[in-house]
C-alpha positions in Angstrom: -0.6 81.9 53.5 -4.1 82.3 52.2 -3.5 86.1 52.1 -0.3 85.6 50.2 -1.9 83.2 47.7 -4.8 85.5 47.2 -2.5 88.5 46.6 0.1 86.8 44.3 -2.0 84.0 42.8 -1.2 80.3 42.6 1.7 80.7 40.2 3.7 82.8 42.5 3.2 80.3 45.3 4.7 77.5 43.3 7.6 79.7 42.4 8.4 80.5 46.1 8.2 76.9 47.0 10.8 76.0 44.4 13.2 78.7 45.5 12.9 77.5 49.1 13.8 74.0 48.1 16.9 75.3 46.1 18.2 77.3 49.1 17.8 74.4 51.4 19.6 72.0 49.2 22.5 74.4 48.7 22.9 74.7 52.5 23.0 71.0 52.8 25.6 70.8 50.1 27.8 73.4 51.9 27.5 71.5 55.2 28.5 68.3 53.5 31.5 70.0 51.8 32.8 71.5 55.1 32.7 68.1 56.8 34.5 66.5 53.9 37.9 64.9 54.9 39.4 66.1 51.7 38.9 69.8 52.7 40.7 69.2 56.1 43.6 67.7 54.2 43.8 70.9 52.1 44.0 73.0 55.2 46.8 70.8 56.5 48.8 71.3 53.2 48.4 75.0 53.5 49.5 74.9 57.1 52.7 73.0 56.1 53.5 75.7 53.6 53.1 78.5 56.1 55.3 76.6 58.6 58.1 76.5 56.0 57.7 80.3 55.6 58.0 80.6 59.4 54.5 82.1 59.6 53.7 80.2 62.8 50.7 82.2 63.8 48.9 81.7 60.5 49.9 78.0 60.5 48.3 77.5 63.9 45.0 79.0 62.6 45.0 76.6 59.6 45.8 73.6 61.8 43.0 74.5 64.2 40.6 74.7 61.3 41.8 71.4 59.9 41.3 69.6 63.2 37.9 71.2 63.6 37.0 69.9 60.1 38.3 66.5 60.9 39.0 65.7 64.6 40.6 62.4 63.5 43.2 64.0 61.4 46.3 62.8 63.3 48.9 64.6 61.2 47.3 67.9 62.1 47.7 67.1 65.8 51.4 66.3 65.2 52.1 69.4 63.2 50.3 71.6 65.7 52.3 70.0 68.6 55.5 70.7 66.7 54.6 74.4 66.1 53.5 74.8 69.7 56.8 73.3 70.9 58.7 75.6 68.6 57.1 78.6 70.3 57.7 77.0 73.7 53.9 76.7 74.5 54.9 73.5 76.2 51.6 72.4 77.9 49.6 72.8 74.7 52.2 71.0 72.7 52.2 68.1 75.1 48.4 67.7 74.8 48.7 67.5 71.0 51.5 65.0 71.0 49.4 62.8 73.3 46.4 63.2 71.0 48.5 62.0 68.1 49.9 59.1 70.0 46.4 58.1 71.0 45.6 57.7 67.3 49.0 56.3 66.3 50.5 54.7 69.4 54.1 53.7 69.3 55.2 56.3 66.8 58.9 56.6 67.8 59.4 60.0 66.2 56.5 61.5 68.1 57.7 59.9 71.3 61.1 61.4 70.7 59.7 64.9 70.0 57.6 64.7 73.2 60.7 63.8 75.2 62.6 66.8 73.8 59.7 69.0 74.6 59.8 67.9 78.2 63.6 68.5 78.3 63.2 72.0 76.9 60.4 72.8 79.4 62.6 71.7 82.3 65.6 73.5 81.0 63.7 76.8 80.7 62.5 76.5 84.2 66.0 75.8 85.4 67.4 78.8 83.5 64.9 81.1 85.2 65.9 79.7 88.6 69.7 80.1 87.8 69.1 83.6 86.6 67.5 84.6 89.9 70.4 83.1 91.8 72.9 85.0 89.5 74.4 81.9 88.0 74.3 83.5 84.6 76.8 81.2 82.8 74.9 78.0 83.7 71.6 79.6 82.9 72.9 80.6 79.5 74.0 77.1 78.8 70.5 75.8 79.4 69.0 78.4 77.1 71.5 77.9 74.2 72.1 74.2 74.5 68.6 72.9 75.3 65.7 75.3 75.1 66.6 77.1 71.8 67.7 73.8 70.2 64.4 72.1 70.8 62.3 75.4 70.7 64.2 77.8 68.5 61.2 80.2 68.2 60.8 80.5 72.0 60.5 84.3 72.6 60.6 83.9 76.4 64.0 82.1 76.0 65.3 84.7 73.7 64.5 87.5 76.1 66.0 85.6 79.0 69.1 85.1 76.9 69.4 88.9 76.3 69.0 89.6 80.0 71.7 87.1 80.8 74.0 88.7 78.3 73.4 92.1 79.8 74.1 90.7 83.3 77.3 89.2 82.0 78.2 92.6 80.4 78.3 91.1 76.9 76.5 94.1 75.5 77.5 93.6 71.9 75.9 90.1 71.9 72.8 91.5 73.5 72.5 94.0 70.7 72.8 91.2 68.1 70.2 89.0 69.8 67.7 91.9 70.1 68.3 92.7 66.5 67.0 89.3 65.5 63.8 89.8 67.5 63.2 93.3 66.1 63.8 92.0 62.6 60.7 89.8 63.1 58.8 92.5 65.0 60.2 96.0 64.8 57.8 97.3 67.3 58.5 94.8 70.1 58.7 97.1 73.2 60.7 94.6 75.3 63.3 94.3 72.5 63.6 98.1 72.1 64.1 98.4 75.9 66.7 95.7 76.2 68.6 96.9 73.1 68.6 100.5 74.4 70.1 99.3 77.6 72.8 97.4 75.8 73.8 100.6 73.9 73.5 102.6 77.2 76.0 100.3 79.0 78.4 100.7 76.0 78.1 104.4 76.7 76.5 105.0 73.2 74.0 107.2 74.8 72.6 108.8 71.6 71.6 105.4 70.1 70.2 104.2 73.5 68.1 107.3 73.8 66.6 106.7 70.3 65.5 103.2 71.2 63.9 104.4 74.4 62.1 107.2 72.5 60.8 104.9 69.8 59.3 102.6 72.5 57.7 105.5 74.3 56.1 106.7 71.0 54.5 103.3 70.8 53.5 103.2 74.4 54.0 106.5 76.3 53.1 104.9 79.7 55.6 102.0 79.5 57.1 102.2 83.0 60.5 100.6 82.2 61.0 102.7 79.1 60.2 105.9 80.9 62.6 105.0 83.8 65.4 104.2 81.3 64.9 107.3 79.2 64.7 109.8 82.1 67.5 108.1 84.0 69.8 108.6 81.1 68.9 112.2 80.8 69.6 112.8 84.5 73.0 111.1 84.3 74.1 113.2 81.4 72.9 116.3 83.1 74.8 115.5 86.3 78.0 114.6 84.4 78.0 117.9 82.4 77.5 119.9 85.6 80.4 118.2 87.3 82.7 118.7 84.3 81.7 122.3 84.0 82.4 123.1 87.6 85.8 121.3 87.4 86.7 123.4 84.3 85.7 126.6 86.1 87.9 125.7 89.1 85.0 125.1 91.4 86.7 121.9 92.6 84.9 121.3 95.9 81.5 121.6 94.1 82.8 119.4 91.3 83.8 116.7 93.7 80.2 116.5 95.1 78.8 116.6 91.5 81.0 113.7 90.4 80.0 111.7 93.4 76.3 112.4 92.8 76.7 111.2 89.2 78.5 108.1 90.3 75.7 107.2 92.7 73.0 107.2 89.9 74.1 103.9 88.3 77.1 102.1 89.9 76.9 99.4 87.2 77.5 101.8 84.3 81.2 101.1 84.1 81.9 102.5 80.6 80.6 105.9 81.8 81.7 105.7 85.4 85.4 105.3 84.5 85.4 108.9 83.3 83.5 110.1 86.4 86.1 108.4 88.6 88.9 110.0 86.6 87.3 113.4 86.8 86.9 113.0 90.5 90.5 111.9 90.9 91.8 115.0 89.0 89.7 117.3 91.1 91.0 115.7 94.3 94.6 115.9 93.1 94.1 119.6 92.5 92.7 120.0 96.0 95.7 118.2 97.4 93.6 115.4 98.8 96.1 112.7 97.8 94.6 109.7 99.7 91.1 110.2 98.3 92.5 110.8 94.8 94.4 107.5 94.9 91.2 105.7 95.7 89.3 107.4 92.8 92.0 106.7 90.3 92.3 103.1 91.5 88.5 102.8 90.9 89.0 104.0 87.3 91.9 101.6 86.7 89.8 98.7 88.0 87.5 99.4 85.1 90.1 100.2 82.5 93.6 99.2 83.5 95.1 100.8 80.4 93.8 104.3 81.1 97.1 106.2 81.0 95.6 109.4 82.4 94.4 107.5 85.5 97.9 106.1 86.1 99.4 109.5 85.7 97.0 111.2 88.1 97.4 108.4 90.7 101.2 108.9 90.5 100.7 112.6 91.2 98.4 111.7 94.1 101.1 109.5 95.6 103.5 112.4 95.4 101.1 114.3 97.6 101.0 111.5 100.2 104.8 111.2 99.9 104.6 107.6 98.7 107.7 108.1 96.6 108.2 104.5 95.5 104.5 104.2 94.5 104.7 107.5 92.6 107.8 106.4 90.6 106.1 103.0 89.8 102.9 104.6 88.5 104.7 107.4 86.6 107.2 105.0 85.0 104.2 102.9 83.8 102.5 106.1 82.4 105.7 107.2 80.7 106.2 103.8 79.0 102.6 104.0 77.7 102.9 107.6 76.6 106.6 108.3 76.1 106.1 111.7 74.4 104.0 113.3 77.2 106.3 115.9 78.8 104.0 116.4 81.8 104.4 112.7 82.7 108.2 112.8 82.2 108.5 115.9 84.4 106.4 114.4 87.1 108.5 111.2 86.9 111.7 113.2 87.3 110.2 114.9 90.4 109.2 111.6 91.9 112.6 110.0 91.3 114.3 112.9 92.9 112.0 112.8 95.9 112.6 109.1 96.2 116.3 109.6 96.1 116.2 112.4 98.7 113.9 110.3 101.0 116.6 107.6 101.1 119.5 110.0 102.1 120.3 110.7 105.7 118.9 113.7 107.4 122.1 115.3 108.7 120.2 118.0 110.7 118.2 115.3 112.5 121.4 113.3 113.2 123.0 116.3 114.9 119.7 117.1 116.6 119.5 120.7 115.2 117.1 122.6 113.1 117.9 123.3 109.4 118.3 127.0 110.4 121.1 126.2 112.8 124.2 128.5 112.7 127.7 127.2 112.2 128.4 127.7 116.0 125.4 125.6 116.8 126.5 122.9 114.4 130.0 122.7 115.9 128.6 122.6 119.4 126.2 119.8 118.6 128.9 117.9 116.7 131.4 118.1 119.6 128.9 117.0 122.1 127.6 114.0 120.2 131.1 113.0 119.0 132.2 112.7 122.6 129.0 111.1 123.7 129.2 108.3 121.1 132.9 107.8 120.8 133.5 104.0 120.7 136.0 104.2 123.6 133.3 105.6 125.8 130.7 102.9 124.8 132.4 99.6 125.3 129.2 97.8 126.1 127.6 98.8 122.8 130.6 99.4 120.6 128.9 98.5 117.3 126.1 100.9 117.8 128.5 103.6 119.0 130.7 103.2 116.0 127.8 103.6 113.6 126.5 106.6 115.4 130.0 108.1 115.5 130.3 107.7 111.7 127.0 109.4 111.2 127.8 112.3 113.4 131.1 112.9 111.7 129.5 112.7 108.2 126.7 115.1 109.2 129.3 117.6 110.5 131.4 117.3 107.4 128.4 118.3 105.2 126.8 120.9 107.4 130.1 122.6 108.4 131.0 123.2 104.8 129.0 126.1 103.5 129.0 125.0 99.8 128.0 121.4 100.7 125.3 122.6 103.0 123.8 124.8 100.4 123.8 121.9 97.9 122.4 119.6 100.4 119.5 122.0 101.3 118.8 122.3 97.6 118.4 118.5 97.3 121.4 118.0 95.2 123.3 114.8 95.2 126.4 114.8 97.4 128.8 111.9 97.3 128.5 110.2 100.6 132.1 109.1 100.7 133.2 112.7 100.2 130.6 114.0 102.5 130.7 111.6 105.4 134.1 110.5 106.4 135.8 113.5 107.9 138.4 114.4 105.4 138.8 116.7 102.4 141.5 118.1 100.2 144.0 120.4 101.8 147.4 121.9 100.8 149.6 122.3 103.8 152.6 123.6 101.7 152.2 126.7 99.6 155.8 127.4 98.8 158.4 125.7 96.6 156.9 125.9 93.2 155.3 122.4 93.3 152.2 122.0 95.4 150.7 118.8 96.8 147.1 118.1 97.6 146.3 115.3 100.0 143.0 113.5 100.4 142.6 111.5 103.6 139.5 109.7 104.9 139.7 109.3 108.6 138.8 105.8 109.8 136.3 107.1 112.4 135.0 103.6 113.2 138.5 102.6 114.5 139.7 102.8 118.0 141.6 105.8 119.2 144.9 103.9 119.0 144.2 102.8 115.5 143.3 106.3 114.4 146.5 107.7 116.0 148.6 105.0 114.2 146.9 106.0 110.9 147.9 109.6 111.6 151.5 108.6 112.0 151.4 107.1 108.6 150.1 110.4 107.2 153.0 112.2 108.9 155.5 109.9 107.2 153.8 110.5 103.8 154.0 114.3 104.4 157.7 114.0 105.2 158.4 112.0 102.1 156.6 114.6 100.0 158.5 117.5 101.5 161.8 115.7 101.0 160.9 115.0 97.3 159.9 118.6 96.9 163.2 119.8 98.4 165.3 117.5 96.1 163.4 118.6 93.0 163.9 122.3 93.7 167.5 123.0 94.7 167.1 126.7 94.1 164.3 127.0 96.7 164.9 129.1 99.8 166.3 127.1 102.8 163.8 125.7 105.3 163.0 127.7 108.3 164.9 126.8 111.5 163.3 124.3 113.8 161.2 121.2 113.1 158.0 121.5 111.1 154.9 121.6 113.4 152.5 119.4 111.6 149.5 119.9 113.9 149.6 123.6 113.4 149.5 123.2 109.6 146.6 120.7 109.9 144.7 122.9 112.3 145.1 125.9 110.0 143.7 123.7 107.2 140.8 122.7 109.3 141.7 119.0 109.2 141.5 116.3 111.9 140.5 118.8 114.6 139.2 116.1 117.0 142.0 113.7 116.2 144.6 116.3 117.0 143.0 117.1 120.3 143.0 113.4 121.1 146.7 113.2 120.3 147.4 116.1 122.5 145.4 114.7 125.3 146.9 111.2 125.5 150.1 109.5 126.3 150.1 108.0 122.8 150.4 111.5 121.4 153.3 112.2 123.7 155.1 109.0 122.7 154.7 109.7 118.9 155.9 113.3 119.4 159.0 112.1 121.3 159.8 109.6 118.6 159.5 112.3 115.9 161.6 114.8 117.9 164.4 112.2 118.4 164.4 111.2 114.7 166.0 113.2 111.9 162.7 113.6 109.9 162.5 117.3 110.5 158.9 116.9 111.8 157.3 117.4 115.2 153.7 116.6 116.1 153.4 119.6 118.4 155.5 121.9 120.4 155.8 121.3 124.1 153.9 124.5 124.7 151.1 123.3 122.4 150.3 120.2 124.5 147.7 121.9 126.7 146.1 118.5 127.5 149.1 116.4 128.3 148.0 115.9 131.8 144.5 114.6 130.8 143.6 111.0 130.6 141.2 109.4 128.1 138.6 109.3 130.8 138.4 113.1 130.9 137.6 113.7 127.2 134.4 115.6 127.9 136.5 118.6 128.8 137.5 118.8 125.2 134.3 120.5 124.3 135.5 123.5 126.2 138.7 123.9 124.3 
C-alpha cells in the first residue's frame, strides 16, 4: 500500500477508496433487490402468462426462480404443482401441493387438485398394467377418462394411447393423435415412429417410409426406426418377387415366395390380404384345390367383400368337387360383380356339375364300365333284372322294387344310342322318359292314319299287376285298330288270322321282359286263351311262340339264355 501511495500520490489513494465504497454499496443494493418479495411476485405473474400460452417448460423455470426468491410464496407452489400435474410429473406435483397446504391448510381447491392428481397417477399405472395384459379397451378408458382429463399434457399418457390405438387397429385415430404431438414437437422420434407404423398398417407404405426416414436422419442409430424401415423394404421386395414369379408362370416358386412374405408380419392385414389372394390364385392354377380354399378363406377373413377371393375360392371348390360350395361362392361373386363374364361362366360350370352329381350313375347301377358294348349292357341288365325282381325277393320287397326300377331305368338310357350319347355328354335327360321302360312306338304302319302309343311300365308292381296292365294295353290297341278300320273303308282287307300282338311289340323293341314273363307263366296262357276265344281279332302269341309254357315262375333265371 505504501508502494502504491508513493507511486500514485495521496490523491489517487483517496479516489480508489471512494470507488471501492461505491462498488460495495451497489452490490448490497442488488442483493437487497433480489431478495425483495415484490420481485418474486413479478416472476409469478410472468409464469402465469407463459402457462396461458402453454409454454410449460418456461413457466416452470420462472416458478422455480420465484420460489427461490421467496420460499414463502405459496401461490408459486400451487402453480408449480398444477403445471407438474398437467405434465403428469405426479411425485413432484404432490410435494408442491403439500408445501402449499402447509402454508395455507384447509384450502379446498388445493385438496381437490391433490385428490385428482392421485387419481390420475393411479389410472396411469392401471392403464400400463392393462396394456400389458392386452385389455386394450379398458386401458384406453383409463387414459381418456381419467389421466388426460386431470393431466392433459401428459406425454406418457398420449404415447400409451397411440400404442393402444395401434393394438386395437384404429390406425386413423393413431395418426390423428401423433399429429397433435408432432405439432408441438415436429422432431419427436417416438411420434415419428408410431405415426409411420400407423401408415404402414394402413398399407400406405410410401408415407410410412418417409416418417421412418425422417426419424433416422435425426438419429441414424435409433433401433426401432431402423427395424421398421428395413422391415418395410424387405416386405415390399418379397411381395414383388412373388408377384413377378406368378406372372411368369413360375407358380411353385411363387407359392413359396408368397408364404415367405406372409411370414414377415402376420399382423399386417391390409397388405397380407393381397398376399393370401395371390397365393390362392397360384394354388388354383396348380390344381391344389384344398390349399387354395384355405388361402382364399384367409383373405376373406380379412376382407369379406373381396369379390376376387370369393371367385377364386369357388374355382378351388370346383377342383375339390365341392359342387354345392362352388355354386354358393360363385353365385355370391356373380351378385357382387354381375358383368364379369368369367364369374358367370364358372357359375354355369358349377351348376351343371352340381346337377350332374345328383343324377344317377347308370353305368354303376348296371355294374359296367362306361365303355361297355350294347351286348354287355343287355347281359348285365337281364342278370340284374332277374336277380332283383320283387317276386324273387319277398323278404325285402321294398328294396328289390327300388333296385328293379333303377335297373330298368339304367337299361332304358344305355340301350338307346342317342340317349346314351346325350347322357355321356352330361346333357339333361328327363328321368320319366329315361327310366320307366317304355318309349314311343308305332306298331301299325298301314292304313293312312298312324298311331303312336306311349306306355310307362309299372315295374314296381307285381308280375300279375304288370300282366293285367298289359291286357289293358291290348284292349286299347284293339280299339284303335277298329277305329282305323272304320275311318278308312277303302283300305285293303286285314290279313287272315288273328293279329299277333307280341310279335309286333317285340319287333318294336317294347316290353321284352314282360313278354317273356307272359310266355313263361300260366297267366299268359289264360290271357291268350281268352283273347283267342273272343272276337277281338287279337292273339297274345301263337301256340308255337310259347316256348316257355312249361316253365314256372320259379325257373325265371333260364330267361337270360333266351
